[in-house]
N, C-alpha and C positions, 0 to 999 in steps of 0.2 A: 506493499501499498505505502502512497507516496501524497505525500500535504506538503499542499506550497504556500506558504502561510510569512508577514510580515522580508516577503523577498527570498526566501528563504526555502529549501527544500528538504524534507524530514519523510527518510523512508523505510518505515515501516516494516524489516521480518514475520514473520512465525505468526501473522492477526490469523486469530477463524473471522471466515467472512461476517457471524456475525457478532464479533465484534468490530467487525469494519463496519462492517452497518450502523450499532450501534452507536462509535465515531464518523460518523452521517447525518444520525438523528440529530445527532446533540448539536456541531456545530451547525445546521439547519437555526435551528430555534435561536439559540445564541446570536446565532446571523441576525434571527428576523424581532429579536427580544434588542439586540442593539437599534437596528432600524426605527422600532417602537418608541424607545425609550430618543433620539435623536430628534424624529422630529412630534414628540411629549415638549423639549427645552426648546425648540422651531416654536411653537404653538409660543409655552410659557413668554418668553421670549415679546415674542410680536407682539399679545397686551398690548405687553407693557414696553411698548421701545418707544410711544404717548409720553412720559411719564417728563416731571422734570425731573432732573440728576441731581436736583438739590435736597429734592425729599428728603427723608430720613423715616425710618418710624419713632426714631422716642425726639422730645424734645428738647429744645437746645438751654433750654433753662436745664438738665439735668444732669447737662456740660457742662458748664458754662457757672460750675462752683466755686469757692473760692473759700483757697485754705488759706488756712490760719495757723499763727506760729506753729504750733507745735508739729505741724504738716508742709514748711516746707521744701525741707527737702524735697517732696514730691516736683517742686515747676519746675520742670521745664523753661519759665527766662529766669534771667539770669539775677 
């Protein structure tokens, strides 16, 4: 049995017909799942393409907390 994957050829000797058939079914099912997931991601991104890129799920007030003197070492500003 020869498998062509990612630009490489893999040769498997001494594989029974039943195991070869199982490998073919498994690879076909995984390929179909990959195509489905890719299409699903495309639909997901297509629905959100018109949203403003600056919108976040968290309010800005939660991000802009003031740092007290005991936590000044956490500040990124000099």
